[in-house]
C-alpha positions in Angstrom: 0.0 0.0 0.0 1.4 3.4 -1.0 1.6 6.2 1.5 -1.0 8.2 -0.4 -3.7 5.6 -0.2 -6.5 6.1 2.3 -9.5 4.0 3.2 -12.7 5.2 4.7 -15.2 3.0 6.4 -18.5 4.8 5.7 -22.1 3.6 5.8 -23.5 2.8 2.4 -26.6 5.0 3.1 -24.4 8.0 3.8 -22.3 7.5 0.7 -25.3 6.9 -1.6 -27.2 9.8 0.0 -24.3 12.2 -0.5 -23.6 11.2 -4.1 -27.2 11.2 -5.1 -27.7 14.5 -3.4 -24.9 16.1 -5.5 -26.3 14.5 -8.6 -29.8 15.7 -7.9 -28.6 19.3 -7.2 -26.9 19.3 -10.6 -29.9 17.9 -12.5 -32.2 20.3 -10.8 -30.1 23.5 -11.1 -28.2 22.9 -14.3 -30.0 20.6 -16.6 -33.7 19.9 -16.6 -35.4 23.0 -15.3 -35.6 26.5 -16.9 -34.5 29.7 -15.3 -37.3 32.0 -14.3 -35.6 35.0 -15.8 -34.9 33.9 -19.4 -36.9 30.7 -19.5 -34.0 28.6 -20.8 -32.4 25.4 -19.7 -28.5 25.5 -19.6 -28.2 23.5 -22.9 -30.6 25.9 -24.7 -28.8 28.9 -23.3 -25.4 27.5 -24.4 -26.6 26.7 -27.9 -28.0 30.3 -28.4 -24.8 31.8 -26.9 -22.5 29.7 -29.0 -24.4 30.7 -32.2 -24.3 34.4 -31.1 -20.6 34.2 -30.1 -19.7 32.7 -33.5 -21.8 35.3 -35.4 -24.4 32.8 -36.6 -27.1 35.4 -36.4 -30.3 35.9 -38.4 -28.9 38.6 -40.7 -26.1 36.3 -41.8 -26.0 33.1 -43.9 -27.0 29.7 -42.6 -24.3 27.5 -41.1 -24.0 23.7 -40.8 -25.7 22.5 -37.6 -22.8 20.2 -36.9 -20.5 23.1 -36.6 -22.7 24.7 -33.9 -23.1 21.4 -32.1 -19.3 21.0 -32.1 -18.8 24.5 -30.7 -21.4 23.8 -27.9 -20.0 20.5 -26.7 -16.4 21.7 -27.2 -16.7 25.0 -25.4 -19.7 24.9 -23.1 -21.7 21.7 -22.8 -19.5 18.6 -22.4 -22.3 16.1 -23.1 -23.5 13.9 -26.0 -23.8 15.6 -29.4 -27.1 13.9 -29.9 -28.7 15.5 -26.9 -27.3 19.0 -27.9 -28.6 18.6 -31.5 -32.0 17.4 -30.3 -32.3 20.5 -28.1 -31.3 22.6 -31.0 -33.8 21.0 -33.4 -36.6 21.4 -30.8 -35.9 25.2 -30.7 -36.4 25.2 -34.5 -39.8 23.3 -34.5 -42.8 25.6 -35.0 -45.1 23.0 -33.5 -43.1 22.9 -30.3 -42.2 26.6 -29.7 -44.6 29.5 -30.1 -41.7 31.6 -31.4 -38.8 29.6 -32.7 -35.3 30.5 -31.4 -33.5 28.8 -34.3 -34.1 28.9 -38.0 -33.2 25.6 -39.7 -32.8 24.6 -43.3 -33.5 21.0 -44.1 -35.5 18.3 -42.4 -36.0 19.3 -38.8 -38.5 16.6 -37.9 -42.3 16.6 -38.0 -45.4 16.7 -35.9 -45.6 12.9 -36.6 -42.6 12.4 -34.3 -40.1 11.8 -37.2 -36.6 12.7 -36.2 -34.6 15.4 -37.9 -32.0 14.8 -40.5 -28.5 14.3 -39.2 -26.7 17.4 -38.1 -24.3 17.2 -41.1 -27.2 17.8 -43.5 -29.1 20.6 -41.8 -28.2 24.3 -41.6 -29.2 26.7 -38.9 -28.9 30.3 -37.6 -30.5 32.3 -34.8 -34.0 33.6 -35.5 -34.7 37.4 -35.3 -36.5 37.0 -32.0 -33.6 35.0 -30.6 -31.4 38.0 -31.3 -33.6 39.9 -28.8 -32.8 37.3 -26.2 -29.1 38.0 -26.7 -29.2 41.8 -27.3 -26.8 43.8 -25.2 -25.1 40.6 -24.0 -21.7 42.3 -24.6 -22.6 45.2 -22.4 -21.9 43.4 -19.1 -25.7 43.0 -18.6 -25.4 39.6 -17.1 -22.9 37.6 -15.1 -20.4 35.4 -16.9 -18.7 32.3 -15.3 -15.8 30.2 -16.6 -16.8 27.2 -18.7 -16.2 23.6 -17.7 -12.4 23.8 -18.5 -11.9 27.4 -17.5 -10.9 28.4 -21.1 -13.9 30.7 -22.0 -16.6 32.6 -20.1 -20.3 31.8 -20.6 -23.4 33.7 -19.4 -25.4 32.4 -16.4 -28.5 33.9 -17.9 -29.4 35.8 -21.1 -30.7 39.4 -21.2 -34.0 38.2 -22.6 -35.8 41.3 -23.9 -39.1 39.4 -23.8 -40.6 37.0 -21.2 -39.5 33.8 -22.9 -40.6 31.4 -20.2 -44.2 32.5 -20.7 -44.0 32.9 -24.5 -42.4 29.5 -25.3 -43.1 27.6 -22.1 -41.0 24.7 -20.9 -41.2 21.0 -20.1 -38.7 18.9 -18.2 -38.2 16.2 -15.6 -35.4 16.3 -13.0 -34.8 14.5 -9.7 -37.8 15.1 -7.6 -39.2 17.9 -9.8 -41.0 18.2 -13.1 -42.1 21.2 -14.9 -44.9 21.9 -17.5 -45.3 25.6 -18.4 -47.4 26.1 -21.6 -46.6 28.6 -24.3 -48.4 32.0 -24.4 -49.1 34.7 -27.0 -46.2 37.2 -27.1 -48.4 40.3 -27.1 -50.5 39.0 -24.2 -47.4 38.1 -22.2 -45.9 41.6 -22.8 -49.2 43.3 -21.9 -49.2 41.3 -18.6 -45.6 42.4 -17.9 -46.6 46.1 -18.6 -49.6 45.8 -16.4 -47.6 44.3 -13.5 -45.0 47.1 -13.9 -47.7 49.7 -13.7 -49.4 48.1 -10.7 -47.2 45.7 -8.6 -50.3 44.6 -6.6 -52.4 43.7 -9.7 -54.5 40.5 -9.1 -54.6 37.4 -11.3 -58.2 38.3 -12.4 -56.9 41.7 -13.7 -53.9 40.0 -15.4 -56.3 37.6 -17.1 -58.0 40.5 -18.9 -54.9 40.8 -21.0 -53.3 37.3 -20.8 -56.3 35.1 -21.5 -54.5 31.8 -21.1 -52.0 29.6 -23.0 -51.6 29.9 -26.7 -50.3 26.7 -28.3 -48.3 26.7 -31.5 -50.6 24.0 -32.8 -53.7 26.0 -32.1 -56.7 23.9 -31.0 -59.3 24.8 -28.4 -58.6 25.2 -24.7 -61.4 24.6 -22.3 -61.6 25.5 -18.6 -60.8 29.1 -17.6 -61.1 28.0 -13.9 -58.1 25.7 -14.4 -56.1 28.5 -16.1 -56.9 30.9 -13.2 -56.0 28.2 -10.6 -52.7 27.7 -12.4 -51.9 31.4 -12.6 -52.7 31.7 -8.8 -50.9 28.6 -7.5 -48.6 27.3 -10.3 -50.8 24.1 -10.7 -54.0 23.7 -12.7 -55.7 21.6 -15.3 -57.1 22.4 -18.7 -58.5 20.4 -21.6 -57.1 20.8 -25.1 -59.4 19.7 -27.9 -58.6 19.4 -31.6 -60.3 21.7 -34.1 -62.6 19.7 -36.3 -65.6 20.2 -38.6 -68.1 17.7 -40.0 -68.4 17.9 -43.8 -71.3 16.2 -45.7 -70.5 14.0 -48.6 -72.6 12.5 -51.4 -74.9 9.5 -50.8 -75.8 10.3 -47.2 -72.2 10.0 -46.0 -70.1 12.5 -44.1 -66.6 13.0 -42.8 -64.8 14.5 -39.8 -62.0 16.8 -40.8 -59.4 17.7 -38.2 -57.3 20.8 -38.9 -55.6 21.5 -35.5 -54.5 19.0 -32.9 -53.6 19.4 -29.2 -50.2 20.5 -28.2 -47.4 17.9 -28.0 -49.6 15.2 -29.6 -47.9 12.9 -32.1 -50.1 13.1 -35.1 -49.1 9.7 -36.6 -49.8 7.9 -33.4 -53.1 9.7 -33.1 -54.1 8.7 -36.6 -52.9 5.1 -35.9 -55.0 4.9 -32.8 -58.1 6.2 -34.6 -57.6 3.6 -37.3 -57.1 0.9 -34.7 -60.6 1.7 -33.3 -61.9 0.8 -36.7 -59.7 -2.3 -37.1 -60.5 -3.6 -33.6 -64.3 -3.3 -34.3 -64.8 -0.8 -31.6 -66.2 1.7 -34.0 -68.4 0.4 -36.8 -69.2 3.7 -38.4 -65.7 4.6 -39.7 -65.0 3.7 -43.3 -61.5 5.1 -43.5 -59.0 7.3 -41.6 -56.6 9.3 -43.8 -53.8 11.8 -43.0 -54.0 14.3 -45.8 -51.6 16.8 -44.3 -49.2 18.5 -46.6 -47.1 21.7 -46.8 -50.3 23.8 -46.8 -51.4 22.6 -43.4 -52.6 19.8 -41.2 -55.6 17.8 -42.3 -56.8 14.4 -40.9 -59.9 13.0 -42.4 -62.2 10.4 -40.8 -64.6 9.2 -43.5 -67.8 7.7 -42.2 -70.2 5.1 -43.5 -73.6 5.9 -44.8 -76.2 7.3 -42.4 -73.7 7.3 -39.4 -74.1 9.9 -36.7 -70.9 11.9 -37.3 -71.2 13.8 -34.0 -71.5 10.6 -32.1 -68.3 9.2 -33.7 -66.5 12.5 -33.0 -67.5 12.3 -29.3 -66.1 8.8 -29.1 -62.9 9.8 -30.8 -62.5 12.8 -28.4 -62.9 10.4 -25.5 -60.7 7.6 -26.7 -57.9 9.2 -28.7 -55.6 12.2 -28.5 -58.1 14.4 -30.3 -58.6 15.6 -26.8 -56.0 15.6 -24.0 -55.6 17.0 -20.5 -52.8 19.5 -19.9 -51.6 19.9 -16.3 -49.8 23.1 -15.4 -46.8 22.6 -13.1 -45.0 25.9 -13.3 -41.7 25.1 -11.6 -38.6 27.2 -12.5 -35.3 28.0 -11.0 -35.6 31.2 -9.1 -32.6 32.3 -6.9 -30.9 29.0 -7.7 -33.8 27.1 -6.2 -36.6 25.2 -7.9 -39.8 27.1 -7.1 -43.5 26.5 -7.9 -44.4 29.9 -9.4 -47.7 31.7 -9.9 -48.1 34.1 -12.8 -47.3 37.2 -10.7 -44.1 35.5 -9.4 -43.1 34.7 -13.0 -43.8 38.3 -14.1 -41.9 39.7 -11.1 -38.9 37.4 -11.8 -38.8 38.7 -15.3 -39.3 42.4 -14.4 -36.6 42.2 -11.7 -34.2 40.6 -14.3 -35.0 43.4 -16.8 -34.3 46.1 -14.3 -31.0 44.5 -13.5 -30.1 44.2 -17.2 -31.0 47.8 -18.1 -29.2 49.1 -14.9 -26.0 47.2 -15.8 -26.3 48.2 -19.5 -26.7 51.9 -18.5 -23.6 51.7 -16.2 -21.7 50.1 -19.1 -22.8 52.7 -21.5 -22.0 55.6 -19.1 -18.5 54.2 -18.5 -18.0 53.8 -22.3 -19.2 57.4 -22.9 -17.0 58.8 -20.1 -14.0 57.0 -21.6 -14.7 58.4 -25.0 -15.4 61.9 -23.5 -12.0 61.8 -21.9 -10.3 61.1 -25.2 -12.4 63.7 -27.0 -11.4 66.3 -24.4 -7.8 65.4 -24.9 -8.0 65.7 -28.7 -9.8 69.1 -28.5 -7.0 70.3 -26.1 -4.3 69.0 -28.5 -5.9 70.7 -31.5 -5.9 74.0 -29.6 -2.1 73.8 -29.2 -1.5 71.8 -32.3 1.8 73.4 -33.4 3.4 72.9 -30.1 2.2 69.3 -29.8 3.6 68.5 -33.3 6.9 70.2 -32.5 7.1 68.1 -29.3 6.3 64.9 -31.1 8.9 65.6 -33.9 11.6 66.2 -31.3 10.9 62.8 -29.7 12.8 59.6 -30.3 9.9 57.2 -30.7 6.2 56.7 -29.8 6.8 56.0 -26.1 9.1 59.0 -25.8 6.5 61.2 -27.7 3.8 60.1 -25.3 5.9 60.9 -22.3 6.9 64.3 -23.7 3.4 65.5 -24.4 2.2 64.1 -21.0 4.9 66.1 -19.3 4.5 69.2 -21.5 0.8 69.6 -21.7 -0.6 67.4 -18.8 -2.4 64.9 -21.0 -3.4 61.5 -19.4 -1.9 58.2 -20.7 -5.1 57.4 -22.6 -5.3 60.9 -24.2 -1.6 60.8 -25.2 -2.2 57.4 -26.9 -5.1 58.8 -28.9 -3.0 61.9 -29.9 0.0 60.0 -31.1 -2.2 57.5 -33.0 -4.1 60.4 -34.7 -4.0 60.2 -38.5 -2.8 63.3 -40.4 -6.1 63.9 -42.2 -7.8 64.5 -38.8 -5.8 67.7 -38.4 -8.1 69.6 -40.7 -10.0 72.7 -39.5 -13.4 70.9 -39.7 -12.4 68.2 -37.2 -12.6 70.5 -34.2 -16.3 71.0 -35.0 -16.9 67.3 -35.1 -15.1 66.9 -31.8 -17.1 69.6 -30.2 -20.4 68.0 -31.4 -19.3 64.6 -30.2 -18.4 66.2 -26.8 -21.9 67.7 -26.6 -23.6 64.4 -27.5 -21.5 62.4 -25.1 -22.3 64.7 -22.2 -26.0 64.6 -23.1 -25.9 60.7 -23.3 -24.2 60.5 -19.9 -26.8 62.8 -18.4 -29.7 60.7 -19.7 -28.1 57.4 -18.6 -27.3 58.9 -15.2 -31.0 59.9 -14.8 -32.0 56.3 -15.6 -29.8 55.0 -12.8 -31.1 57.6 -10.3 -34.8 57.2 -11.1 -36.7 53.9 -10.9 -39.5 55.5 -12.9 -37.3 56.3 -15.8 -35.7 52.9 -15.6 -39.2 51.3 -15.9 -40.1 53.6 -18.8 -37.1 52.4 -20.7 -38.0 48.8 -20.1 -41.7 49.5 -21.2 -40.5 51.3 -24.3 -38.3 48.3 -25.3 -41.1 45.8 -24.6 -43.5 47.8 -26.7 -41.0 47.7 -29.5 -40.7 43.9 -29.3 -44.5 43.7 -29.3 -44.7 45.9 -32.4 -42.1 43.8 -34.3 -42.9 40.3 -33.3 -46.5 40.0 -32.1 -48.7 37.4 -33.9 -52.4 36.7 -33.7 -53.6 34.2 -31.1 -53.8 30.6 -32.4 -55.7 28.8 -29.6 -59.3 29.5 -28.8 -60.2 29.6 -25.1 -63.6 28.4 -23.9 -64.8 29.0 -20.4 -66.4 25.6 -19.6 -65.0 22.1 -20.1 -67.5 20.4 -22.4 -68.7 17.0 -21.2 -68.2 14.2 -23.7 -71.4 12.1 -24.2 -70.8 8.9 -26.1 -73.8 7.2 -27.6 -73.2 3.4 -27.3 -75.2 2.8 -30.5 -72.3 4.1 -32.5 -70.1 1.4 -31.3 -70.0 -2.0 -32.9 -73.0 -3.9 -31.6 -72.0 -7.2 -29.9 -73.9 -9.8 -31.8 -73.5 -13.6 -31.9 -73.4 -14.8 -35.5 -72.5 -17.9 -37.5 -69.5 -17.4 -39.8 -68.9 -19.8 -42.8 -66.3 -20.1 -45.5 -66.3 -22.7 -48.2 -63.4 -24.2 -50.1 -64.4 -22.3 -53.2 -64.2 -19.0 -51.3 -67.8 -18.2 -50.5 -68.0 -16.3 -47.2 -70.8 -14.8 -45.1 -72.0 -14.2 -41.6 -75.5 -15.4 -40.6 -77.7 -14.5 -37.7 -78.3 -17.2 -35.2 -82.0 -16.9 -35.9 -81.5 -17.7 -39.6 -79.1 -20.5 -38.8 -81.5 -22.0 -36.2 -84.5 -21.8 -38.6 -82.6 -24.0 -41.1 -81.3 -26.3 -38.4 -77.9 -25.5 -39.8 -78.7 -27.5 -43.0 -79.7 -26.7 -46.5 -76.7 -24.5 -47.3 -76.8 -23.7 -51.0 -73.4 -25.0 -52.2 -72.0 -26.3 -55.5 -71.7 -30.1 -55.6 -67.9 -29.9 -55.7 -67.7 -27.4 -52.8 -67.6 -28.1 -49.1 -67.4 -26.2 -45.8 -63.9 -25.1 -44.9 -64.9 -23.2 -41.8 -68.2 -22.9 -39.8 -68.3 -21.6 -36.3 -70.3 -19.3 -34.0 -68.5 -16.0 -33.5 -69.1 -12.4 -32.3 -69.3 -9.4 -34.5 -66.3 -8.0 -32.5 -64.1 -11.0 -33.4 -61.8 -11.4 -36.3 -61.3 -13.9 -39.2 -58.0 -14.8 -40.7 -58.1 -16.6 -44.1 -55.0 -18.1 -45.6 -54.3 -18.8 -49.3 -52.3 -21.2 -51.3 -49.8 -18.5 -52.4 -48.7 -17.8 -48.8 -50.9 -14.8 -48.2 -53.5 -14.1 -45.6 -56.6 -11.8 -45.3 -57.8 -10.2 -42.1 -61.5 -9.7 -42.0 -63.4 -8.2 -39.0 -66.5 -10.3 -38.5 -68.8 -7.4 -38.4 -67.7 -6.4 -41.9 -68.5 -9.7 -43.4 -71.7 -9.7 -45.6 -74.8 -10.6 -43.6 -76.5 -13.3 -45.6 -79.1 -15.8 -44.6 -78.0 -19.4 -44.0 -79.6 -21.1 -47.0 -77.9 -18.7 -49.5 -74.5 -19.3 -50.9 -72.7 -16.2 -49.7 -70.4 -13.7 -51.3 -67.2 -14.7 -53.0 -64.1 -13.5 -51.3 -62.7 -12.0 -54.6 -65.5 -9.4 -54.5 -64.2 -8.2 -51.1 -60.4 -8.8 -51.5 -58.9 -9.5 -55.0 -57.0 -12.8 -55.3 -54.6 -14.0 -57.9 -56.0 -16.3 -60.7 -54.5 -19.5 -59.2 -55.0 -18.5 -55.6 -57.4 -20.3 -53.3 -58.3 -20.3 -49.6 -56.7 -23.3 -47.8 -57.4 -22.5 -44.1 -59.5 -20.2 -41.9 -58.9 -19.3 -38.3 -61.3 -17.3 -36.1 -59.9 -15.3 -33.1 -61.2 -13.0 -30.5 -58.2 -10.7 -30.4 -54.5 -10.6 -31.3 -52.8 -11.9 -28.2 -49.1 -12.5 -27.8 -49.0 -16.0 -26.3 -50.1 -18.0 -29.3 -48.6 -18.5 -32.7 -49.8 -19.2 -36.3 -48.1 -22.3 -37.7 -48.0 -22.6 -41.5 -46.7 -25.4 -43.8 -46.0 -25.7 -47.6 -46.2 -28.5 -50.1 -42.4 -28.5 -50.3 -42.1 -29.5 -46.7 -41.4 -26.1 -45.2 -42.8 -25.0 -41.8 -42.7 -21.8 -39.8 -44.4 -20.2 -36.8 -45.0 -16.5 -36.1 -46.7 -14.7 -33.3 -50.4 -14.1 -33.8 -50.0 -10.5 -32.8 -47.9 -9.9 -35.9 -50.9 -10.7 -38.1 -52.8 -7.7 -37.0 -53.2 -5.1 -39.8 -54.8 -1.7 -40.2 -56.3 -2.2 -43.7 -58.5 -5.0 -44.8 -58.8 -4.4 -48.6 -55.9 -6.5 -49.7 -53.9 -9.7 -48.9 -50.7 -9.7 -46.8 -47.7 -12.0 -47.1 -47.5 -14.6 -44.3 -45.1 -17.2 -45.8 -42.4 -16.7 -48.4 -43.5 -19.2 -51.0 -41.1 -20.0 -53.8 -42.1 -20.7 -57.4 -43.6 -24.1 -57.7 -44.6 -24.4 -54.0 -47.9 -23.8 -52.4 -49.1 -23.3 -48.8 -51.2 -26.2 -47.6 -52.1 -25.5 -44.0 -52.3 -22.8 -41.2 -53.1 -23.5 -37.6 -53.4 -21.5 -34.4 -51.2 -23.2 -31.8 -49.3 -22.4 -28.5 -46.0 -23.6 -29.9 -45.3 -26.6 -27.7 -47.6 -29.1 -29.4 -46.6 -32.2 -31.4 -47.4 -32.3 -35.1 -47.3 -35.0 -37.8 -46.4 -34.4 -41.4 -48.0 -36.7 -44.0 -46.6 -36.8 -47.6 -48.2 -37.9 -50.9 -45.9 -40.9 -51.1 -47.0 -42.1 -47.6 -44.2 -40.9 -45.4 -45.1 -39.6 -41.9 -42.9 -37.6 -39.5 -43.8 -36.8 -35.9 -42.0 -33.8 -34.3 -42.4 -31.3 -31.5 -43.1 -27.6 -32.5 -40.5 -26.6 -29.9 -38.0 -27.4 -32.6 -39.3 -24.6 -34.8 -38.2 -21.1 -33.9 -40.7 -18.2 -33.9 -39.8 -15.9 -36.8 -41.2 -12.8 -38.5 -44.3 -12.9 -40.6 -42.6 -12.7 -44.0 -40.0 -15.4 -43.7 -40.1 -18.6 -45.7 -39.7 -21.0 -42.8 -37.4 -24.0 -42.3 -37.5 -27.6 -43.6 -40.0 -29.6 -41.6 -39.7 -32.9 -43.5 -37.1 -34.1 -46.0 -39.0 -35.0 -49.1 -38.1 -37.2 -52.1 -37.7 -35.3 -55.3 -41.1 -36.3 -56.6 -42.9 -36.2 -53.3 -44.9 -33.4 -51.6 -46.5 -32.6 -48.3 -50.3 -33.2 -48.3 -51.2 -32.6 -44.6 -49.9 -31.2 -41.3 -51.9 -32.4 -38.4 -51.8 -31.5 -34.7 -51.6 -34.4 -32.2 -54.0 -34.1 -29.2 -55.8 -36.3 -26.7 -59.2 -35.3 -28.2 -58.2 -36.8 -31.6 -56.1 -39.8 -30.9 -56.1 -41.5 -34.3 -54.7 -40.6 -37.7 -57.0 -41.2 -40.6 -55.6 -41.2 -44.1 -57.2 -41.5 -47.5 -55.6 -42.5 -50.8 -56.4 -41.5 -54.4 -57.7 -45.0 -55.0 -60.5 -44.6 -52.4 -58.8 -46.6 -49.6 -59.0 -45.3 -46.0 -57.0 -46.3 -43.0 -57.2 -45.4 -39.3 -54.1 -45.9 -37.3 -53.1 -45.0 -33.7 -50.6 -42.2 -33.4 -48.5 -44.4 -31.2 -47.5 -46.2 -34.4 -45.3 -43.1 -35.2 -42.2 -42.4 -33.2 -41.3 -38.9 -32.0 -38.4 -37.7 -34.2 -36.6 -34.5 -35.3 -37.5 -32.1 -38.1 -35.9 -32.3 -41.6 -35.9 -36.2 -41.6 -37.6 -38.5 -44.1 -40.1 -40.1 -41.6 -41.7 -43.5 -41.6 -43.7 -45.2 -44.3 -47.4 -45.6 -43.3 -48.6 -47.6 -46.4 -47.3 -50.7 -48.0 -45.7 -49.8 -51.4 -47.3 -51.7 -54.3 -45.4 -52.2 -57.6 -48.5 -51.6 -59.8 -51.0 -48.8 -59.2 -49.6 -47.8 -55.7 -51.6 -45.9 -53.2 -50.8 -42.2 -52.8 -52.2 -40.2 -49.9 -54.4 -37.3 -50.8 -55.3 -36.2 -47.3 -55.1 -37.0 -43.6 -57.0 -35.9 -40.5 -56.5 -36.5 -36.8 -59.9 -37.9 -35.7 -61.9 -39.0 -32.7 -64.1 -42.1 -33.0 -67.4 -40.1 -33.3 -66.2 -37.7 -36.1 -67.6 -38.0 -39.6 -65.1 -37.9 -42.5 -66.1 -37.2 -46.1 -64.2 -38.3 -49.2 -64.8 -36.2 -52.3 -63.8 -37.6 -55.8 -63.0 -36.0 -59.1 -66.5 -37.0 -60.4 -68.0 -35.0 -57.4 -69.1 -38.2 -55.6 -69.0 -37.8 -51.8 -68.8 -40.7 -49.3 -69.2 -40.1 -45.6 -68.1 -42.5 -42.9 -67.8 -42.6 -39.2 -64.1 -42.6 -38.1 -64.9 -45.1 -35.3 -66.3 -47.6 -37.8 -62.8 -48.2 -39.2 -60.8 -50.8 -37.4 -57.4 -49.5 -36.2 -54.6 -50.8 -38.5 -50.8 -50.9 -38.4 -48.4 -48.9 -40.5 -47.9 -51.6 -43.1 -51.7 -51.8 -43.9 -53.1 -50.1 -47.0 -56.5 -49.8 -45.3 -60.0 -50.5 -46.7 -61.6 -49.3 -50.0 -64.7 -47.1 -49.4 -65.1 -45.7 -52.9 -64.8 -47.3 -56.4 -62.1 -45.6 -58.3 -63.4 -46.8 -61.7 -67.0 -45.7 -61.0 -66.5 -42.6 -58.9 -63.0 -41.5 -60.0 -60.0 -40.7 -57.9 -60.4 -39.2 -54.5 -59.3 -35.5 -54.4 -60.2 -34.2 -51.0 -60.9 -35.4 -47.5 -62.6 -33.2 -44.9 -64.6 -33.4 -41.7 -68.4 -32.7 -41.8 -70.5 -33.3 -38.7 -73.7 -32.9 -40.7 -72.9 -35.4 -43.4 -75.2 -38.4 -43.8 -73.6 -41.8 -43.5 -74.8 -44.2 -46.2 
């Protein structure tokens, strides 16, 4: 151990408390909360000062943002460049600040939450009003402190010729404190300052005659003047911000809600997405489409409604359930006297007025000193011109500049400063007219000193100067109010009839793609029979569902369709239904191969799909949720020559069995298959021979203990699943039929069945044979089963499916 090492045995609580206390003090004072005087956080102040110091002002050319960020982090703010650039970008966003501090060329983000372009692409400079924040900074108006490495001074506060904290507001979170101060109209804020200066005892009610309330850069409507008054009196209050919207009639009894202004700090893209999700999730039946039609001319979000829908009812629901209406909570905390303080409106105004008095006082002292210094030089020059010949003679007799200065100081009693000015004088200044200019300057300087001295000696004159400058700012920068203020908070009344009615229905989809939903009444009246189907068609899906549920339909080309049940055509049971191609266009050779009904898109289940080439994949059900229902979406990357044959909703830990055309079967666990994204092609589930293909993927369960297979020759076999050993994926599997040399059996379909289930075999000649699964005796793997159809008479078997309503011959 070296002699300099020292160990301290301290309680952990004491050490953590001390360190966290220091950290908290820094975060509160020097990072997250604004100063009550200029309304800026340290990073914002440093950005503005760095741009001002480098001459990157509004009357000069734009400069790369990266250069400014480099100056800020190199000289004043030793933190990440990203955080500095983001702060700089925010000061340039006209939907965040009521009056932008920074002008930026290039992509500076959007109200949709898009990030700005990288700092190497954008260019920036101070805005004209930011120049007013920094005006007179070089006149010793504020205190400067050394920067982090003691190489440069930086201001502790800016002169701030307008009340920036009120005008632009602030938001921030520090240790133990948070702040939310809304933006206000510039002219109203200045009027409040002037009123407070005229009457230091003015009440909040009187102030609110000029400063009506917040004025957000995004406009919208503010409701609740009581909340504004409470906030101005105490620093805390609550208001409602409601989007500006109109209901426009359309042709055919339709209408649309058009939103042109949204609440402050709301992400428009997320708001539009949420509105569309209400339509997707079937929580609002009356919405036909939600579109964001915003462009460079302004914000415009359109909610198109279906025919004869109560637009006002829909609007009320959207206000209640989306960010079309939000609550804003005032929490006006700022750093005042180096302490975080919950400030009322009078306290904010007083902090600003006190700061301005200090700034103007210090500026006046600076200007007096500068005028006195110049007056001293002018007096010296005038004296020198009165004895010019003697002065010139003395200078010519001197050895050098220093000697000349000493000689005229000794000879004529000039001061060091006056002597320097005389010896530095250019020859052309010795003309006769110059004495007149000096006399005029002397007069002007004495007058200026007198005026400035009067300001320092009179509080009234000091206040008048401040008022004059504030009125000048008001004249140059005031803009009309954007937000409308309403006294009362309007109660939202949502009519439940506009929501999707919860109705139990029967949903059916046939193999040929005919789809419908049927009322339980119509279904019961027909006893679930008498469905008008083509002879070759059969029911692919039939199940009781709710109008608030969802239907997923999978196609042979690896696509899927998401159809909300309440949007399905409502057709009576005995009728055929509507073909899916009239709802969603399909490819010419595309057909529906599987249908899954779900209540909602939960995270804990997966969709498992398989293709004829033996590929398998599983993806989360939640990934299948979409916002638009008018087209198909890719769910499996199918290569040319391949087709998707099956889709199932599973937990992901089940056992499945693959059955191939050439009678190979492979039993594996789904835990071998990783969960992947929705557009992937999948992995090899079974290793096929070159001329073989997968015909079925069945899930093994205790409810369906047997595997029933059917061959093209009309032979059917039922075998216990125990006949198949559990194996690994991508293997060939076991043969489950005896291979014949002539006219061999080839499997066309397979189902996991219970004894009481009815299976139907459909042939190419549209002959259908129904049989009870339990009527078949269990056979071993080498058996070729029993013939149930005549291939010569009925043709080859093409399909096998379950049908609980089929009649057994």
